[in-house]
ZAKEKOL-828013 format. One record per residue: residue in one letter; x, z, y of N, C-alpha, C, CB in turn; residue number from 1. Coordinates in steps of 0.2 Angstrom, whole numbers. Atoms other than C-alpha are relative to their C-alpha. Glycine has a CB too. Example, Ala and Ser with C-alpha at 12.3 -4.5 7.8 and 13.67 -1.06 7.14 Angstrom:
<recs>
   r    n_c1    n_c3    n_c2   ca_c1   ca_c3   ca_c2    c_c1    c_c3    c_c2   cb_c1   cb_c3   cb_c2     k
   a       4       0      -6      62      39     -22       4       0       6      -5       6       0     1
   s      -4      -1      -6      68      36      -5      -4       3       5       2      -7       2     2
</recs>
This chain:
<recs>
   r    n_c1    n_c3    n_c2   ca_c1   ca_c3   ca_c2    c_c1    c_c3    c_c2   cb_c1   cb_c3   cb_c2     k
   m       5       4      -3     132     -33      65      -5       3       4      -3      -4      -5     1
   r       6      -4      -3     121     -28      79      -7      -5       1       4       2       9     2
   l       8       2       1     102     -32      79      -2      -5       6      -5       6      -1     3
   d       2       1      -6     101     -37      97      -8       1       3       1      -6       1     4
   v       8      -3      -1      85     -27     100       0       3       6      -3       6      -4     5
   q       0      -4      -6      79     -19     115      -2       6      -1      -3      -3       6     6
   a       1      -6       1      73      -4     106      -1       0      -8      -6       3       6     7
   a       2      -2       6      70       4      88      -5       4      -2       4       2      -2     8
   l       3      -6       1      57      14      80       4       4      -5      -8      -1      -2     9
   v      -2      -6       2      64      30      74      -2       6      -1       3       0       2    10
   r       4      -5       0      55      44      67      -7      -1       2       2       4       2    11
   g       6       1      -3      39      35      74       1       0       9      -5       7      -3    12
   e      -3       2      -7      47      34      92       4      -6       2       4       6       3    13
   l      -5       5      -2      54      20     101       6       2       3      -2      -5       4    14
   v      -8      -3      -4      72      23     107       3      -6       2       7       4      -6    15
   q      -3       6      -1      79      11     118       7      -3      -1       0      -1       4    16
   g      -7       3       3      94       1     113       0      -4      -4       4       3      -3    17
   d      -1       3       7     102      -8     100       1       3      -6       5      -3      -1    18
   v      -2      -3       7     105      -6      81       4      -4      -2      -5       2      -6    19
   e      -7       3       3     122      -8      73      -1       1      -9       8       4       3    20
   v      -1       0       7     123     -11      54       5      -2      -3      -3      -2      -3    21
   v      -5       2       3     137     -11      43       1       0      -7       4       2       2    22
   d       0      -1       7     139     -15      24      -7       3      -2       6       4      -2    23
   g       5      -1       3     121     -15      22      -5       9       2       2      -2      -7    24
   t       3      -8      -3     117       3      31       0      -1       8       6       7      -2    25
   i       0      -1      -8     112       7      49       5       6       1      -8       3       3    26
   v      -5      -6      -2     126      18      57      -1       1       7       7      -2      -1    27
   d       2      -3      -4     119      19      74      -5      -3       4       5       1       4    28
   v       7       1      -3     104      18      85       2       0       8      -6       5      -3    29
   g       0      -1      -6     102      18     104       6      -3       3      -2       6       1    30
   l      -8       1      -3     117       7     109      -2      -6       6       6      -4      -7    31
   a       0       5      -6     119      -2     126       0      -8      -3       8       0       4    32
   g       1       7      -1     113     -21     126      -6      -1      -4       7      -4      -1    33
   g       6       2       5     100     -29     116      -4      -3       6      -4       6      -5    34
   t       2       4      -5      90     -43     122      -9       4       1       0     -10      -4    35
   s       6      -4      -3      74     -38     131      -7      -4      -4       0      -2      10    36
   g       5       4       4      56     -41     120       0       1      -7      -1      -7       2    37
   r       1       0       6      62     -38     104       1       7      -3       5      -4      -3    38
   i      -3      -7       3      62     -22      93       0       1      -7      -5       6       2    39
   a      -1       0       7      68     -16      76      -3       7      -3       8       0      -3    40
   v       4      -5       3      57      -6      65       0       1      -7      -6      -2       2    41
   p      -2      -1       6      59       1      48      -5      -6      -5      -2       9      -2    42
   g       3       4       6      53     -12      34      -7       3      -1       5       0      -7    43
   f       6      -3       2      35     -10      29      -1       2      -7      -5      -4       3    44
   v      -1      -2       7      31      -2      14      -8      -1      -3       4       8      -1    45
   d       7       0       2      14      -8       5      -2       4      -8      -3      -7       1    46
   l       1      -6       5       8       4      -9      -5      -4      -5      -2       7       4    47
   q       7       4       6      -7      -9     -16       0      -7       3     -10       4       0    48
   v      -2       8       0      -2     -27     -18      -3      -2      -7       9      -2       1    49
   n       3       2       7     -14     -34     -32       3      -8       0      -9       0       0    50
   g      -2       6       1      -6     -51     -29       2      -4       8      -6      -4      -3    51
   y      -3       3      -5       1     -63     -16       1      -5       0       5       1       2    52
   g      -4       7       0       7     -81     -10      -3      -4      -6       8       1       0    53
   g       2       4       5      -4     -88     -24       3       3      -7       1      -7       0    54
   v      -3      -4       6       2     -74     -38      -4       4      -1       6       2       0    55
   d       4      -5       2      -9     -63     -46       4       4      -6      -7      -3      -3    56
   f      -4      -4       3       2     -49     -53      -1       2      -7       2       5       3    57
   l       1      -2       6      -7     -45     -68       1      -6      -6      -8       2      -1    58
   a      -3       4       3      -1     -62     -74       7      -2       2      -4      -5      -1    59
   a      -5       4      -4      14     -64     -65       7      -1      -5       1       3       8    60
   s      -7      -1       3      32     -70     -72       7       2       5       1      -7      -2    61
   t      -4      -4      -4      48     -66     -66       1      -6       7       8       2      -4    62
   r       0       4      -3      47     -84     -56      -5       2       6      -1      -5      -5    63
   d       5       0      -3      29     -79     -50       3       7       6      -6       1      -4    64
   y      -1      -4      -6      37     -62     -41       5      -2       4       2       6      -2    65
   d      -6       1      -5      52     -72     -33      -6      -5       5       7      -5      -5    66
   i       2       5      -3      38     -84     -26      -6       5       5      -4      -6      -5    67
   a       3      -3      -4      26     -69     -20       5       4       5      -5       4      -4    68
   g      -5      -4      -5      41     -59     -13       3      -3       6       5       2      -3    69
   a      -2       5      -5      47     -72      -2      -6       1       5       1      -7      -2    70
   a       4       0      -5      30     -72       5      -3       6       3      -5      -3      -1    71
   l       2      -8      -1      28     -53       6       5       1       7       2       6      -8    72
   l      -5      -2      -4      44     -53      16      -1      -4       6       7      -1      -3    73
   e       0       3      -4      39     -66      28      -6       6       4      -2      -8      -4    74
   g       5      -3      -3      25     -54      34       3       9       2      -7      -1      -6    75
   g      -3      -5      -2      38     -40      36       1       7      -7      -4       2       7    76
   v      -3      -5       6      38     -30      19       5       1      -4      -3      -1      -3    77
   t      -7       0       4      52     -24      11       1       5      -5       5       1       3    78
   a       2      -5       6      45     -11      -1      -6      -2      -3      -1       6       3    79
   y       8      -2       2      29     -12     -12       0       2      -7      -6      -7       2    80
   q       3      -2       8      20      -8     -27      -3      -5      -2      -5       6      -1    81
   p       5       3       3      12     -21     -38      -4       6      -2       2      -5      -6    82
   t       5      -4       2      -5     -15     -42      -3      -3      -5      -4       3       6    83
   f       3       4       6     -13     -18     -59      -9       3      -1       5       2      -8    84
   i       5      -3       1     -32     -16     -58      -3       1      -9      -4      -4       4    85
   t       2      -3       7     -42     -10     -74      -1      -7      -4      -7       4       0    86
   a      -3       7       5     -38     -23     -89       0       3      -6       8      -5       1    87
   p      -3      -3       6     -36     -22    -107       5       3       2       2      -5      -4    88
   e      -6      -4       2     -24     -10    -113       6      -5       1      -1       3      -7    89
   s      -5       6       1     -13     -26    -117       3      -2       5      -2      -5      -2    90
   a      -1       6      -6     -14     -35    -102       4       6       7     -10      -3       3    91
   i      -4      -5      -6      -8     -18     -90       6       1      -4      -5       8       2    92
   v      -5      -2       4       5     -13    -103       5      -6       1      -3       2      -8    93
   e      -4       7       1      13     -33    -103       2       0       7      -5      -7      -4    94
   s      -2       0      -7      11     -32     -84       6       5       3      -5       2       2    95
   v      -5      -5      -2      21     -16     -81       8      -2      -3      -3       7      -1    96
   r      -5       2       2      34     -23     -92       3      -6       3      -1       0      -6    97
   a      -2       6      -3      35     -38     -83       2      -1       7      -4      -5      -1    98
   m      -3      -1      -6      40     -31     -67       7       0       1      -1       5       2    99
   p      -8      -1       1      57     -33     -61       2       6       1       4      -4       6   100
   s      -3      -7      -1      70     -21     -60       3       0       5       4       3      -5   101
   n      -2      -1      -5      78     -14     -47       7      -4       3      -1       6       0   102
   g      -5       6      -2      88     -25     -35      -4      -5       2       5      -1      -4   103
   s       3       5      -2      74     -37     -32      -3       1       7      -5      -2      -4   104
   f       3      -1      -7      69     -42     -15      -6      -3       2       4      -3       4   105
   p       0      -8      -3      57     -35      -8       2       4      -5      -7       3       4   106
   r      -1      -4       6      61     -20     -17      -6       2      -4       5       5       2   107
   v       7      -2       3      48     -17     -31       1       8      -1      -1      -3      -7   108
   i       0      -8       1      45       3     -29      -1       1      -7      -5       3       4   109
   g       2       0       8      36       3     -46      -8      -2      -1       2       9      -2   110
   a       8       2       0      17      -1     -52      -3       6       2      -3      -4      -7   111
   h       5      -4      -3       2       7     -45      -4      -4      -6      -1       0      11   112
   i       7       3       3     -12       6     -58      -5       3       2      -1       1      -8   113
   e       5      -3      -4     -27       8     -52      -5      -2      -5      -2      -2       9   114
   g       6       0       7     -40      12     -66       5       2      -6      -5      -9      -2   115
   p       7       2       1     -45      11     -79      -4       6       1       0      -2      -7   116
   f       5      -5       0     -51      28     -78      -4       3       7       3       6      -3   117
   l       3       0      -5     -63      26     -64      -7       2      -1       0      -7       3   118
   s       7      -2      -1     -81      31     -59      -4      -7      -2       0       3       8   119
   p       5       5       0     -94      19     -67      -4      -1       3      -2       1      -4   120
   d       4       0      -6    -104      22     -52       3      -3       6      -2       5       2   121
   r      -4       3      -8     -90      15     -39       4      -4      -2       3       5       5   122
   l      -4       5       2     -82       1     -49       3      -5       5      -4      -3      -4   123
   g      -3       5      -4     -81     -11     -35       0      -7      -5       8       2       2   124
   t      -2       8       4     -74     -28     -43       3       2      -7       6      -5       6   125
   h      -3      -1       6     -67     -19     -58      -3       0      -5       3       6       1   126
   p       4       0       5     -73     -25     -74      -4       6      -4       3      -4      -3   127
   r       4      -6       3     -85     -13     -82       2       0      -7      -8      -2       0   128
   e      -1       1       7     -80     -18    -100       7       3       0      -1      -8      -3   129
   h      -7      -2       2     -63     -12     -97       1       9       2       6      -5       3   130
   r       0      -7      -1     -66       6     -90      -1       3      -3      -3       2       4   131
   r       0      -6       5     -62      21     -98       0       7       1       5      -1      -3   132
   d       1      -7       1     -66      39    -100       9       3       1      -5       2      -8   133
   p      -7      -2       1     -50      50     -98       3       1      -6       1       5       3   134
   d      -4       0       6     -38      47    -112       7       0      -1      -1      -5      -3   135
   l      -6      -1       0     -22      56    -114       5      -5      -3       1       6      -4   136
   a      -3       6       5     -16      45    -128       3      -7       4      -7      -4      -5   137
   l       1       6      -2     -21      29    -118       5       2       7      -8      -4       1   138
   l      -4       0      -6     -13      36    -102       9       0      -2      -3       7       5   139
   d      -5       1       1       3      39    -110       4      -5      -3       1       3      -3   140
   r      -2       6       1       5      23    -118       0      -6       5      -5      -2      -4   141
   l      -1       5      -6       3      14    -100       6       3       3      -6       0       5   142
   l      -5      -4      -4      16      27     -93       7      -3      -4       0       9      -2   143
   d      -7       3       4      29      21    -107       1      -7       1      -1       2      -9   144
   a      -1       7       0      27       3    -103       6      -1       3      -5      -3       3   145
   g      -7       2      -5      39       5     -87      -1       4       5       1      -9       5   146
   r       0      -4      -7      41      10     -71      -5       1       4       3      -4       4   147
   v       6       0      -3      25      17     -64      -1       6       5      -5       1      -6   148
   t      -1      -4      -6      24      26     -47      -6       4       2       1      -5       4   149
   e       6      -4      -2       6      30     -43      -6      -3      -5      -2      -1       9   150
   l       5       1       4      -9      29     -53      -7       3       4       1       4      -6   151
   t       7      -2      -3     -28      29     -45      -5       1      -6      -3      -6       5   152
   l       4      -1       6     -41      37     -56      -6       4       6       4       6      -7   153
   a       5      -3      -4     -58      46     -51       1       8      -4     -10      -5      -2   154
   p       0      -6       4     -55      65     -54      -4       6       0       6       1       1   155
   e       5      -4       3     -72      71     -56      -2      -3      -8      -7       0       5   156
   l       1       0       6     -72      64     -73       2       4      -5       1      -4      -1   157
   p      -2      -3       5     -73      75     -89       8      -1      -2      -4      -2      -5   158
   g      -6       3       2     -54      75     -94       6      -1       4      -1      -4      -3   159
   a      -5       3      -6     -46      70     -77       4       5       0      -4      -2       8   160
   d      -5      -5      -3     -37      86     -75       6       0      -5      -4       9       1   161
   a      -5       2       5     -26      82     -92       3      -3       3      -1      -2      -6   162
   l      -5       7      -5     -22      66     -83       4       2       4      -4      -6       5   163
   i      -2      -1      -7     -18      73     -67       7       4      -2      -6       5       3   164
   a      -6      -6       3      -7      88     -76       5      -5      -3      -2       6      -6   165
   r      -6       5       4       3      73     -86       3      -4       6      -3      -6      -6   166
   l      -3       4      -6       5      62     -70       5       4       4      -6      -2       4   167
   l      -4      -4      -4      12      76     -61       7       3      -4      -4       5       3   168
   e      -7      -1       4      24      81     -75       4      -6      -1      -1       2      -7   169
   r      -5       6       0      30      64     -75       2      -2       7      -2      -5      -3   170
   e       0       0      -7      31      65     -56      -2      -8       2       8       3       3   171
   i       3       5      -3      20      51     -53      -7       2       5      -1      -4      -4   172
   v       5      -1      -5       8      50     -38      -7      -3      -3       2      -5       6   173
   v       5       3       2      -8      52     -42      -6       0       8      -2       5      -6   174
   s       2       3      -7     -21      44     -30      -7       1      -2       2      -8       3   175
   a       8      -1       1     -42      48     -30      -1      -6       3      -4       6       4   176
   g       5       4      -2     -52      34     -29      -4      -4      -5       3      -5       4   177
   h       6       3       5     -66      22     -36      -4       7      -4       4      -6      -6   178
   t       2      -8       2     -73      41     -37      -8       0       4       6       7       5   179
   n       7      -4      -3     -91      49     -35       2       7       2      -8       0      -6   180
   a      -1      -9       0     -82      67     -32      -2       1       6       6       3      -1   181
   t       3      -2      -6     -92      78     -21       5       5       1      -6       2      -1   182
   a      -4      -3      -5     -84      89      -8       5       6      -5      -4       2       6   183
   t      -3      -5       4     -81     103     -21       6      -3      -7      -8       4      -4   184
   q      -4       3       6     -74      91     -36       7      -3       5      -6      -8      -4   185
   a      -4       3      -2     -63      83     -23       5       6       2      -3      -4       5   186
   h      -4      -5      -3     -56     100     -15       4       3      -7      -6       6       4   187
   a      -4      -2       7     -52     105     -34       5      -4      -3      -5       0      -6   188
   a      -4       7       1     -44      87     -37       6       2       4      -3      -7       3   189
   f      -4      -2      -5     -33      91     -22       5       7       0      -3       0       6   190
   d      -5      -6       2     -27     109     -28       2      -1      -4      -1       6      -2   191
   l      -5       2       8     -21     101     -45       5      -2       2      -3      -6      -5   192
   g      -4       4      -3     -11      90     -34       0      -7       1       5       1      -3   193
   v       2       6      -2     -19      74     -31       2       0       7      -8      -1      -1   194
   s      -3       0      -6     -10      69     -15      -4      -5       5       8      -1      -1   195
   t       2       7      -4     -19      53      -7      -6      -2      -4       7      -8      -1   196
   v       7       2       0     -34      44      -7       1      -9       0      -4       3       6   197
   s      -1       7      -1     -34      24     -11      -7      -2       4       0      -3      -8   198
   h       5       4      -6     -44      13       3      -5       5       1      -4      -9      -3   199
   l       5      -5      -4     -54      28      11      -6      -4       1       2       4       7   200
   f       8       3      -2     -72      25      11      -4      -5      -4       1      -3       7   201
   n       0       4       6     -71      11       0      -1       1      -7       5      -2      -1   202
   a       0       0       7     -76      10     -18      -2      10      -1      10      -5      -2   203
   m       1      -7       1     -81      30     -17      -6       3       3       5       3       2   204
   r       4      -2      -1     -94      42     -14      -2      -1       8       0       5      -2   205
   p       2       0      -6    -104      40       3       2       6       4      -7      -2       0   206
   f       0      -6      -4    -100      53      18      -7       1       3       5      -1       6   207
   r       5      -2      -2    -117      62      21       1       7       5      -4       0      -6   208
   s       1      -6      -4    -121      76      34       1       6      -4      -6       0       4   209
   r       0      -8       4    -123      91      20       3      -5      -8     -12       5       0   210
   d      -4       2       6    -112      80       6       5      -4       2      -5      -4      -5   211
   p      -6       3      -3     -96      75      13       4      -4      -4       5       5       4   212
   g      -4       4       6     -90      69      -4       6       1       2      -1      -7      -1   213
   i      -7       1      -2     -72      65      -4       2      -2       6       3      -4      -5   214
   v      -3       3      -9     -71      57      12       1       6       3      -6      -5       6   215
   g      -1      -4      -4     -75      71      21       6       6      -1      -6       3       1   216
   v      -5      -5       3     -62      83      11       7      -3       3       0       0      -8   217
   a      -5       4      -1     -49      70      13       2      -1       7      -1      -5      -3   218
   l      -3       0      -5     -49      69      32       0       5       3      -3      -3       2   219
   t      -1      -6      -2     -51      87      34       6       5      -3      -7       3      -2   220
   r      -6      -3       2     -36      93      23       6      -4       1       0       0      -7   221
   r      -6       2      -3     -19      91      32       5      -1      -7       3       7       6   222
   d      -5       1       4     -10      91      15      -3      -7      -5       3       7      -5   223
   v       4       6       2     -20      74      10       2      -7       3      -6       1       2   224
   f       2       8      -2     -15      56      13      -4      -4      -3       5      -5       0   225
   v       4       6       1     -26      43      16       3      -6       0      -5       0       5   226
   q      -3       7      -1     -24      25      13      -5      -4       2       4      -2      -7   227
   m       4       4      -4     -33      13      24       0      -8      -1       3       1       6   228
   i       0       6      -2     -37      -5      24      -5      -3       7      -3      -3      -6   229
   v       1       6      -7     -38     -14      41      -2      -7       1       4       0       3   230
   d       1       7       3     -44     -31      38      -6      -4       5      -3       1      -9   231
   g       7       3      -3     -60     -32      48      -6       0      -2      -1      -5       2   232
   h       6       1       4     -71     -32      34      -2       6      -3       1      -4      -4   233
   h       1      -6       5     -69     -15      22      -2       4       5       6       2      -4   234
   l       1      -7      -5     -69      -5      38      -4      -2       6       8       4       3   235
   a       3       1      -7     -81      -6      54       6       4       5      -9       3       0   236
   d      -4      -3      -6     -71      -3      70       0       9       0      -4      -4       7   237
   e       0      -6      -2     -78      14      73       2       4      -6      -7       2       3   238
   t      -4      -4       6     -73      20      55       8      -1       0      -3      -5      -8   239
   v      -6      -1      -1     -56      16      58       2       5       5       3      -5       1   240
   r       0      -6      -5     -57      26      73       0       4      -2      -3       1       5   241
   l       3      -7       2     -64      39      66       4       2      -6      -8       0      -2   242
   i      -5      -2       5     -51      40      51       7       0       5       0      -6      -8   243
   w      -8      -2      -4     -35      39      64      -2       7       5       3      -8       6   244
   a       3      -5      -3     -45      52      75       2       8      -4      -7      -2       0   245
   a       0      -8       5     -45      65      59       6       0      -2      -5       2      -6   246
   a      -5      -1       3     -30      60      51       7      -4       2      -2      -2      -6   247
   a      -6       4      -3     -17      51      63       6       5      -3       0       0      10   248
   g      -6      -3       2       1      54      55       0       2      -7       2       5       3   249
   r      -1      -1       6      -5      55      38      -5      -6      -5      -2       7      -1   250
   v       4       7       2     -14      37      35       5      -4      -1      -6      -3       5   251
   a      -4       5       2      -5      24      27      -4      -8       0       2       3      -7   252
   l       3       7       0     -10       5      30       3      -2      -6       2      -6       7   253
   v      -1       5       6     -12      -4      13      -2      -6       0      -3       1      -6   254
   t       1       4       1     -16     -20      11      -6      -4      -5       4      -1       1   255
   d       4       3       6     -25     -22      -6      -1      -8      -1      -6       1       1   256
   a       0       8      -1     -21     -40      -5       0      -3      -7       7      -3       4   257
   t       0       5       6     -25     -53     -19       4      -7       1      -8      -2      -1   258
   a      -5       7       2     -16     -70     -24      -2      -3       6      -2      -6      -6   259
   g       1       5      -6     -25     -78      -9       2       2       8      -8      -2       0   260
   a      -4      -1      -5     -15     -69       3       6      -5       3       2       6       0   261
   n      -6       6      -1      -4     -79      13      -1      -7      -1       6       1      -5   262
   e      -1       5       3     -11     -94       6      -7      -5       3       1       1      -7   263
   n       6       2      -3     -27    -106      11      -6       2      -3       0      -7       0   264
   p       8      -1       4     -46    -102       7       0      -5      -6      -9      -2       6   265
   g       1       4       8     -49    -106     -12      -3       5      -5       7      -2      -3   266
   s       3      -4       5     -52     -98     -28       7       3      -4      -5      -4      -6   267
   y      -7      -4       3     -39     -86     -36      -2       3      -6       3       7       7   268
   q       3      -5       6     -39     -74     -50       3       7       2       4      -3      -9   269
   l      -2      -6      -1     -38     -57     -50      -1       4      -7      -5       3       5   270
   g       0      -3       7     -33     -50     -68      -5      -5      -3      -3       8      -1   271
   d       6       5       2     -49     -60     -77      -3      -2       3      -4       1      -3   272
   i       7       1      -4     -60     -61     -63       1      -6       5      -1       8       4   273
   e      -1       8      -6     -62     -79     -53      -3       5       7      -8     -10      -2   274
   i       4      -2      -7     -64     -73     -34       3      -7       5       3      10       3   275
   e       0       6      -4     -67     -84     -20       2       2       8      -7      -4      -1   276
   s      -4      -2      -5     -55     -83      -5      -4      -3       7       8      -2      -1   277
   s       1       6      -6     -65     -89      11      -4       4       5      -5      -8      -2   278
   g       3      -4      -6     -72     -81      29       4       6      -1      -8       2       0   279
   g      -4      -6       0     -57     -69      28       0       5      -6      -1       4       6   280
   v       0      -7       6     -61     -58      12      -2      -3      -7      -8       7       2   281
   p       1       4       7     -59     -63      -6      -9       4      -3      10       4      -7   282
   m       7      -3       5     -77     -60     -17      -1      -3      -6      -8      -1       4   283
   r       3       4       7     -82     -61     -35      -8      -3       2       0       6      -6   284
   e       6       4      -1     -97     -72     -38      -6       2       2       0      -2      -4   285
   d       6      -3      -3    -109     -60     -35      -1       3       6      -1       4      -3   286
   g       0      -4      -6    -104     -55     -19       4       6       3      -5       1       1   287
   v      -4      -8       0     -93     -39     -21       6      -1       2       1       3      -7   288
   f      -8       1      -3     -77     -38     -12       5       1      -5       2       5       7   289
   a      -5      -1       4     -62     -41     -21       7       0       3      -1      -4      -5   290
   g      -6       0      -3     -47     -36     -12       0      -2       6       4      -4      -3   291
   t      -1       3      -7     -41     -44       4       5      -6      -1       2       7       5   292
   v      -5       3      -1     -29     -58      11       2       2       6      -2      -6       1   293
   l      -4      -5      -4     -23     -45      23       8      -1      -1      -3       7      -1   294
   t      -7      -1       0      -4     -46      27       1       7       4       3      -7       3   295
   m      -2      -8      -2       4     -29      33       0      -1       8       7       4      -4   296
   i      -1       3      -9       9     -37      51      -8      -2       1       7      -9       1   297
   d       6      -1      -2      -9     -41      52      -4       6       2      -2      -4      -3   298
   a       2      -7      -1     -14     -24      48       2       4       4       1       3      -4   299
   v      -5      -2      -8      -2     -19      63      -3       0       5       5      -4       1   300
   r       1       3      -7      -8     -29      74      -9       2       2       1     -10      -1   301
   n       7      -3      -2     -28     -25      71      -1       8       0      -6      -3      -5   302
   l       0      -6      -1     -24      -7      70       2       1       9       3       3      -5   303
   h      -2      -1      -9     -16      -7      88      -5      -4       4       8      -5       2   304
   a       5       2      -5     -29     -18      94      -7       4       2      -3      -6      -2   305
   l       6      -5       1     -43      -4      90       3       5       3      -2       2      -8   306
   g      -2      -5      -5     -32       6     103       5       5      -2      -5       3       1   307
   v      -5      -6       0     -20      16      93       8      -4       2       1       2      -9   308
   p      -5       3      -4      -3      15     101       5      -3      -6       3       6       4   309
   l      -4       2       4      10       4      94       5       4      -6       2      -5       4   310
   p      -3      -3       4      23      14      87      -3       6      -6       4       3       2   311
   d       3      -4       6      10      25      78      -3      -6      -5      -7       5       2   312
   a       3       5       5       2       8      70       6      -2      -5      -3      -8       4   313
   l      -6       2       3      21       3      65       2       7      -6       6      -1       5   314
   h       0      -6       6      23      21      57      -4      -1      -5      -1       7       2   315
   a       6      -1       4       8      21      48       1      -8      -6      -8       0       5   316
   a      -2       4       4      14       5      40       8       0      -3      -1      -5       3   317
   s      -6      -1       1      33      11      36       1       6      -3       3      -1       6   318
   t      -2      -5       2      36      28      36      -5       4      -4       2       2       4   319
   v       6      -4       4      20      36      30      -1      -3      -6      -6       0       3   320
   p       2       1       8      16      26      14       8       2      -2      -2     -10      -3   321
   a      -6      -1       4      35      29      10       0       8      -1       7      -4       2   322
   r       2      -5       0      31      47      12      -5       2      -6      -2       1       6   323
   v       5      -2       6      16      45       1       4       1      -8      -6      -7      -1   324
   i      -1       1       6      26      41     -14       5       5      -1       2      -7      -2   325
   g      -6      -5       1      39      55     -12       6       1       6       3      -1      -6   326
   p      -5       1      -6      55      58      -1       2      -5       1       5       5       0   327
   p       1       8      -1      55      42       7       9      -2      -1      -3      -2       9   328
   t      -4       3       2      68      31       0       0      -7       5      -2       0      -7   329
   a       0       7      -3      62      16      13      -5       3       4      -3      -8      -4   330
   g       4      -2      -5      51      16      29       5       2       6      -4       6      -3   331
   r      -6      -5      -5      67      25      39       4      -4       3       5       4      -4   332
   l      -5       5      -2      77      16      52       3       6       3      -2      -7       4   333
   e      -5      -5      -5      91      29      56       6       1      -2      -3       7       0   334
   a      -7      -1       2     109      32      54       1       2      -6       3       4       4   335
   g      -1      -2       7     114      33      37      -5      -3      -7      -2       8       1   336
   q       6       1       4     100      24      29       0      -8      -2      -6       2       4   337
   p       1       6       2      98       7      20      -2      -4       6      -4      -1      -7   338
   a       4       5      -6      95      -7      33      -5      -3      -2       5      -5       2   339
   d       8       5       3      77     -12      27      -2       0       7      -7       5      -6   340
   v       1      -2      -7      73     -17      44      -4      -7       2       7       2       5   341
   v       4       5      -3      60     -29      53      -1      -1       8      -5       1      -2   342
   v       0       1      -8      63     -37      70      -5      -3       1       5      -3       3   343
   l       7       4      -3      46     -42      80       2      -1       7      -7       6      -1   344
   t      -2       3      -8      46     -51      96      -7       6       2      -2     -11       1   345
   d       4      -4      -3      34     -42     110      -8      -4      -1       2       1       8   346
   n       7       2       4      19     -52     102      -2       1      -6       0      -5       0   347
   l       0      -3       8      21     -44      86       1      -6      -4      -8       4      -2   348
   d      -2       5       5      29     -60      77       7       2      -4       1      -6       5   349
   v      -6      -2       5      40     -56      63       6      -7       2      -4       0      -9   350
   e      -6       5       0      57     -65      67       6       2      -4       2       0       8   351
   r      -4       0       5      69     -57      56      -1       7      -5       8      -1       3   352
   v       0      -6       6      68     -46      39       7       0      -2      -6      -2      -8   353
   l      -5      -2       6      83     -37      31       0       5      -4       6       2       2   354
   v       0      -6       4      84     -28      16       7       0      -3      -7       0      -6   355
   g      -8       0       2     101     -20      12       4      -3       5       1      -3      -6   356
   g      -4       3      -5     107     -28      27       1      -7       0       6       4       0   357
   d      -1       7       0     105     -44      20      -8      -3       3       1      -3     -10   358
   e       6       3      -4      95     -56      31      -2      -6      -3       2      -2       8   359
   l       4       3       7      81     -63      20      -5      -5       5      -5       7      -5   360
   v       5       4      -3      70     -70      33       2      -1       8      -8       4      -1   361
   a      -1       0      -7      74     -78      51      -4      -5       1       7      -2       2   362
   c       5       5      -4      60     -86      61       3      -2       7      -8       2       1   363
</recs>
């Protein structure tokens, strides 16, 4: 099967020519032919999705995952991490257990547990009553519930070092987030093996001239991936450009989407919190931001509109987030790889989405 495209994004660069897929695998790129104005790119990988298409993953059934998955595919996401915010232990355990097994579409990489080991000073919308100090036994119970691939914590909390060590033993990516870490504490955490930062600048110690905090360290350490929300609300345009100028190539776009994403404005749930989706950003009743209604294709469009070259913006939505969670099994479009592919028009509209060579979206 030929994809009938003018070019394909291969290892972050546009390669002219068509793409051939056989038995669910990409077998060749750069072939003669193809329709002008259409490009094939690796399927998008979203590392932080709290909910989507009317579904809140903390309370999702198998049917709910089907509904959310269909909506995610329409935005070009072929692999993602359902993300569970701070909640009662029983709720997180049940949510991890309820995740679909491998073989679902889009691919469920594994759970991203965001909390409960967060700074009391940087909780954002996370419920204070469910926040916990580092507790190794509690961590083990959460991890034993199922397939966990990333956990966000505040690394400066007393006892966090033991959690980081346990997570790394179990080959789980450790992300710093909802943190009040100083620069010294951030360096120590990254030296221990924390490898990424959740939604940089948001819910963390502010960057100051003589107190750069975790933001300054993450932007200047080349061994750290930074995750960024580009929805026009969470970060000023200048902040996005600053992040890109400092960390291009290790920036992963995330949506931090909630149930209102790809839906009409209205009231939705984020765990046991009621949020109102209006004006482009969901909020708790007290005005605190509560995730986003961002789609990944819109994140790409927004980043590109700020001057980032299109291949780089697409790379930040696909290959880079795949690298965050380990040796890429997604986010790659090259011979020998599974055909998880999004075909875009020259207006950056999603035209086709394939997962493992199966065409699941055709617009």
